[in-house]
C-alpha positions in Angstrom: 0.0 0.0 0.0 1.3 3.5 -0.9 3.2 5.5 1.7 2.9 2.4 4.0 6.1 2.8 6.0 5.8 6.5 6.7 2.2 6.3 7.8 2.7 3.1 9.8 5.5 4.8 11.8 3.4 7.9 12.4 0.4 5.7 13.3 2.4 3.8 15.9 3.8 6.9 17.5 0.5 8.8 17.7 -1.7 5.9 18.9 0.6 4.5 21.6 1.7 7.5 23.6 0.3 10.7 25.0 3.1 13.2 25.4 2.9 16.3 27.6 1.9 18.4 24.6 0.6 16.9 21.3 3.1 17.5 18.5 2.3 19.3 15.3 2.8 16.6 12.7 4.3 16.9 9.2 6.9 19.0 7.6 8.1 22.3 9.1 10.1 25.1 7.7 12.4 27.1 10.0 13.5 30.5 8.8 15.5 32.5 11.3 13.1 32.8 14.3 9.9 31.8 12.4 8.6 28.2 12.0 5.9 27.2 9.5 4.1 24.0 10.0 2.1 21.7 7.7 -1.4 23.1 7.4 -4.6 21.8 5.8 -5.1 23.9 2.6 -8.2 26.0 2.1 -11.3 24.1 1.0 -14.9 24.7 0.1 -17.7 22.1 -0.1 -21.4 21.6 0.4 -22.2 19.3 3.3 -25.2 16.9 3.6 -27.5 19.8 4.6 -26.3 22.0 1.6 -24.4 24.3 4.0 -21.1 25.7 2.6 -18.2 24.2 4.6 -14.8 26.0 4.5 -11.9 26.3 6.8 -13.8 29.2 8.4 -16.4 26.6 9.6 -13.8 25.3 12.0 -12.5 28.7 13.2 -11.4 28.4 16.8 -12.4 24.7 16.8 -10.6 21.4 16.5 -12.0 18.7 14.3 -11.7 15.0 13.6 -11.5 14.1 9.9 -11.9 10.8 8.1 -12.3 9.4 4.6 -15.2 7.1 3.7 -18.0 6.4 1.2 -21.6 5.6 1.8 -21.6 2.3 -0.1 -18.3 1.0 1.4 -18.6 -2.7 2.0 -15.4 -3.0 4.1 -14.1 -0.8 6.9 -16.3 2.3 6.7 -19.1 1.0 8.9 -16.6 0.2 11.6 -15.0 3.7 11.3 -18.4 5.4 11.3 -19.4 3.5 14.5 -16.2 4.9 16.2 -16.9 8.4 14.9 -20.4 8.1 16.4 -18.8 7.2 19.7 -16.7 10.4 19.5 -19.8 12.4 18.6 -21.5 11.0 21.7 -18.5 11.5 24.0 -18.1 15.1 23.0 -21.7 16.0 22.4 -21.6 18.8 25.0 -18.3 20.2 23.9 -18.7 22.6 21.0 -15.0 23.0 20.6 -14.8 19.8 18.6 -16.4 19.1 15.3 -16.2 16.4 12.6 -15.5 16.3 8.9 -16.0 13.2 6.8 -14.8 13.3 3.2 -16.6 11.0 0.8 -14.2 9.6 -1.8 -17.0 8.3 -4.1 -17.1 11.2 -6.5 -19.7 9.4 -8.7 -22.4 8.5 -6.2 -22.2 10.4 -2.9 -24.2 13.5 -3.9 -25.6 15.9 -1.3 -28.9 14.0 -1.1 -27.2 10.6 -0.7 -25.0 12.0 2.1 -28.1 13.4 3.7 -29.9 10.1 3.7 -26.8 8.4 5.1 -26.4 11.0 7.8 -30.0 10.6 8.9 -29.8 6.8 8.8 -26.7 6.5 11.1 -27.6 9.4 13.4 -25.2 12.2 12.5 -25.6 15.6 14.1 -25.4 17.9 11.2 -24.6 20.9 13.3 -21.3 19.4 14.4 -20.5 16.7 11.8 -20.2 17.6 8.1 -20.2 15.1 5.2 -18.7 16.4 2.0 -18.0 14.8 -1.4 -14.6 15.0 -3.0 -14.1 15.4 -6.8 -12.2 12.8 -8.7 -9.0 14.8 -9.0 -9.1 15.7 -5.2 -9.3 12.2 -3.7 -5.6 11.4 -3.4 -4.4 15.0 -3.0 -6.7 15.7 -0.1 -6.0 12.4 1.6 -2.3 13.1 1.3 -2.8 16.5 3.1 -4.1 14.5 6.1 -1.3 11.9 5.8 -4.0 9.4 5.0 -4.6 7.1 2.0 -7.4 7.1 -0.5 -7.4 6.3 -4.1 -9.6 4.6 -6.8 -8.8 0.9 -7.4 -11.3 -1.2 -9.3 -9.7 -4.4 -8.1 -10.8 -3.9 -4.4 -14.3 -4.2 -3.0 -16.2 -1.0 -3.5 -13.8 0.4 -6.0 -11.7 2.5 -3.6 -8.7 1.7 -1.4 -8.5 3.8 1.7 -7.3 3.8 5.3 -9.6 3.8 8.3 -7.6 6.5 10.1 -9.1 9.3 12.1 -7.1 12.5 12.1 -7.2 15.2 14.8 -6.8 18.8 13.4 -6.3 21.8 15.7 -7.9 25.2 15.4 -5.0 26.4 13.2 -5.4 23.6 10.7 -2.4 21.6 12.0 -2.6 17.8 12.3 -2.0 16.7 15.9 -2.8 13.0 16.1 -3.9 9.9 14.2 -5.7 6.8 15.2 -6.9 3.5 13.6 -10.7 4.2 13.4 -11.4 0.4 13.1 -9.9 -0.3 16.5 -12.0 0.6 19.6 -9.1 0.6 22.0 -7.1 2.9 19.7 -10.1 5.2 19.6 -10.3 5.2 23.4 -6.6 6.4 23.5 -7.4 8.9 20.7 -10.2 10.4 22.9 -7.5 11.2 25.6 -5.6 13.1 22.9 -8.7 15.0 21.9 -9.3 16.0 25.5 -5.6 17.0 25.8 -5.8 19.2 22.7 -9.0 20.8 23.8 -7.5 21.6 27.2 -4.4 22.9 25.5 -6.3 25.2 23.2 -8.7 26.4 25.9 
């Protein structure tokens, strides 16, 4: 699988320890006294409720991101169950939101995403489902240090990871987790609490 060694190393580190302060993951550029960190690029999509979702939607908020598609026959149902656990665990904390990118650019239109959200119990005020375009799938996944690409040889037609990614209020990635593993998600919750406490 592409990028396997890099992502596996990052995954092991971020899902097995909780340091005093969560690191900012990814490349950084140091110029004299100024340091620039990897940041999620500006984006603009319609979510399942036809609301415009941009970086500004998450102003002063952290969010958990994942990649999925509504007809996924493999890992997506497991990851969605874990995302629902997070939604419930943080339902009273408006500092955390959720962003799920559908990689099925053919089928997952706004109405399909809406039906899916209603079916599984997604709170549309906090959890936004958006559809990527064909030429965005790999590029956007790479931004999150995740994996998603079209592959007609696998079930569902897309190969993708089940990672959950924690993004801070400045658009920096702070932690990862295997969204198919309940214990890993339990540990991930601790990191979310830690980040929310850190950011105030």
